[in-house]
N, C-alpha and C positions, 0 to 999 in steps of 0.2 A: 504494500500500500504506500502511495506517495505521501510525503510529509505534508501536513496542512500548513497554512500560513503561520499559525501560532507555533508549530513545531520548528519551522525555519527560523523564526525570530528567536525562539528560546535556544535552539541548538547553535546557531551561527552568529547571532548579533546581540545577545544579552550577556553582559560581562559583569562580574561582581568585583573585579579587582582594579577598576579604572575610575572610581568615583571621585569627582571633583567636589570641593567644599561648596562651590557656588551652584551645584545641581541639587535642588531640594527634592525634586521628583523627576525621574527620567523614564526609561522604558518600563512599561508595566502599568502606567496610568493613561487616562484618555488624552492627556497632553503633558508636555514637560513643564516643570515649574523651576524657573531659573532666577538667579540673583546677579544683577549687574553691580560690580564693585563701585563704591563711592568715588567720585571724581573721574569716572570713565564714561565714554560714549560707546554705545553698542553698534557694531558694524555687522551688517547682514548681507550675504550674497547667495546666489543660487545658480547652478548650471545643470543642464540635462545633456547626457550623452546617449545617442541613439545608434544602435548597430547599423552599419552600412551608410551612416551619415557622418558621425563623429569618430568612429573607429571601424576598421575593416571587419567584415564577417570572418570569424575564425580567430580574432584577437584573443590571446590567452586571458582567462578569467582574472589572474593576478594582475595583469597589466591594466585591465578595466577597473579593478578595485582600487589600485593605486591612483590611476589617473582621475577617476571620478572625484576623489577627495582633493588631489593635488591641484586641479584647475580652480577649485574654490579657494584653497589656501593661497593660490597665486593672486586671486582677487583681493584677499585680505592683505597680502603683502603689499599690493599696489596702494592700499589705503594706510599703510604703516601700522597695521593692527596686529595684536597678539591673539592667535587662535584660541578658542575655548570649547565650543560645542558644535555638533553637527547633527542633522537629521538626514535620513536616507529613505528614498522611495525607489524600490527595486521591482521592475517588471521583468519576469523571466518566462520563457515558453514552457518550461517544465522544472520540476524539482530534481536537480542533479546534484547529489551530495558532493561529488568531487569538485564540480564547478563552484558550488557555494562555499566549500572549504577554502579553495584557492582565492576566491574573490574576497571573502571576509578576512582571511589572514593578511592579505596584502593591504586591505583597507585599514585594519587595525595596526599594522606595522607602521604605516605612515602616521596614523592618528597618535600613536604612542610617542613618536618622536617629537610631536608638538603639543603633547598633553591635551589632545582633543578628546572629549567624551561624546560618544553617540548617545543622544538623548531621546530618540524617537524616529518615527517614519512609517512606512507602509510597504507591504509586499503583495503583489498581484501577479496573475498569470496573463501573458500576452507577449508581443514582440519585444525583444531584449532592449531595455532602456533603463538608464540609471539617472536619478535626480538627487543631487546632494544640496542641502542648504547648510552653509557654514556661518558661524557667529564668532565674532572676536571683539576685543576691547581696544580702545585707543584713548589716551588721556584727552580730556576736554580741550577742544580747539587745536589739537595737533594732528588730526587726520590729514593724510595726503589726499588731494583732490585732482581731478583733471583740469579744473580751472585754477588759475593762479600764475601761469607762465607770463613773463613780461619780455618785451622786446629787449634784446641784449643778453638774455639768459643763455647759458650753454645747454645743449641737448646731449644727454648721456644714455647709454644702454649698458646693462649688465651682460656678462657672459659672451657667448657667440650666437649668431643667428643663422638660420637656414637649414640646420641639420635635420630637424624633424620633418620639414617639407620635403627634403631630399629622400629621407627614409620612406615617407608616404608614397612618393612617386615610384620608388624602386619596388614597392609592393611585395615585401617579404624577401627581396634579394639584397637588402642592405646588410652591411656588416653588423656585428653584434653591438658595437658602440653606437652607431647611427640608430639602429633599431631601439636601443635603450633610451636614447634621447627622445624618441617619439613616444614610447610606451610608458616611460617612467620619468616624466618631467620633474624637475626639482624646484619647488616653490621658493622664492627668494625672501623668506620671512625675516631673517636677520637683517638683510640689506634694507628692506622696507622700513623696519623699525629704526634703523640707524639713520635713515634719511629724514626722520621727523625734524622739522625746524631747519632743514637744509634744502630739501627739494621744494621748489615753488609749485610743481605739478607733477603728477605721475600717472602711469597706466601700465597694465601688464600687456605683453605682446602675445596675443592669442590668435589674432586673425591676420597677422602680417605687420611688420614694422611700419611701412608707409601708411597703411590704412589706420592703424592704431594711433600713430603719432598725429595724423591728421585729425582724429577725434579729439585728442588732447588740445591741439592748437585751436580747433574750432570752439571747444568749450571755454578756452581762455580768451578768445577774440583776437588772436594774433596769427601770424604766419611763421614760416620757418624755412631754413635752407640747410641741407645735409650734404656732406661730402661722402659719396658712396665708396670712394677709394679707401676710407678708413673704417667703414662698418666692419666690426670684428667677425671673422669667419674662422671655422675650424680647418685644420690641415686636411681632413677628409673632403670637405667641400671644395677647397682649393685644388685638390688633386683630381677631383671628379669632373670638373667642368672648366670651360674657358671663362674669362672675366665676365662677359655679358650674362651668362647663365648663373654664375655665382651671385651676381647682383640681383637677379630675378628671385632666386631662392631666399636671399638675405632680406630683401625688401618686402616680399609678399608670400613667403612660404607658409607662415602660420605655425601654430602649435609649439612655439618656442617657449612661452611662459617665462621669458625674461622680463625685466622691468625697463621701461623707457621713462626718463624723467628729465626735468629741467631744473637748473639751479643758477642763481646769480653768482655763486662762488665757483672758482676754478678748483676742481677737486683732484685729489691724487688718483692713483691707478686702481685703488681698491676701496670698497666700502664693506665693512663687516666680513672681510676675507674673500669677498667676491670681486672679480675683475670688473672694472668699469671702463668705458671708452667714450671720449668726447667725439661726437659725430657731426656737430653742427651748431647753429645759433638760431634763437628765436628772433623773428623779424616783425616789423610793422606789416599791416595788411592782413590778407587771409590766404595767401598761396603757400603751398609747400613745394619747394624746388629742390631738385637733386642736381648735384654738381660733381664732376670728376676733374681730372687734370686738364682736360680739353675744354671745359666750360659746362654750360647747362646741358643736362641730359633729359630728353623727353621720355619720362618713365610712365608707362601705362599700368596702373595698379591692377593686380589680379588677385588681391587678397580675398579671404573667405567672406562670402555674403550668405546669410542664412536662407534667404528667399529668392535666390536667383540661380 
């Protein structure tokens, strides 16, 4: 006999050893009862991953479990928040014990790293889809926002860009390191918190650098100019393609989950142990221009759009 919804919750998602003091009631009640610490603002985000849309059919359960939480933690990182709680809505075509074990173990492995407690959710039968809502705290008035960039600010990114997009295009033929970048993104939690009071605006790079930076600039009412020759790339990406294709992956590949932020300060090469690279400047107006050693580059954004 297949496990019921309640069997699945009890067996794979109810834990007694990860209780936070700010969780008054979690899994087991009709709703979670949570306490926001004094002097903190609550940051809430939500993402849905659908099989065949956000991850390829046949993606390992562990990779889905990790990524479903990681993409939400990345949103918290972009706000400078400290992760605290999560809820999970899981839709699966059948009750597969091996799949559920791999999924839940990977989910909780990442949750434990950031002291995140799962406090509720839902489990249903249907096409594979995972929705996670994450909650975090940020000191009052210190949250990073997309708005706030000023003309003259420097534009920075963390890490390297383009590997996840390359792995997705190679469709399973990517090397282990590239595939890991796609399946197990690393949320930049420490960097986001370190940028409080330093970054004038921030966003996580989920749909491609060019498109996400344009969202930040639009929210701030400014423009920007980036030097695509200095956008940080991995050795794998440099070895795989000529310069034009490297730029395409770096600017519009998506799924990188690095941080893009602006700052009036000229920063050093690292923030909280994470490499950062200055790639351009915020400008007056509302255009985002790309430049290389030969001048302005006419770049056509092909970043991810949900309804096209």
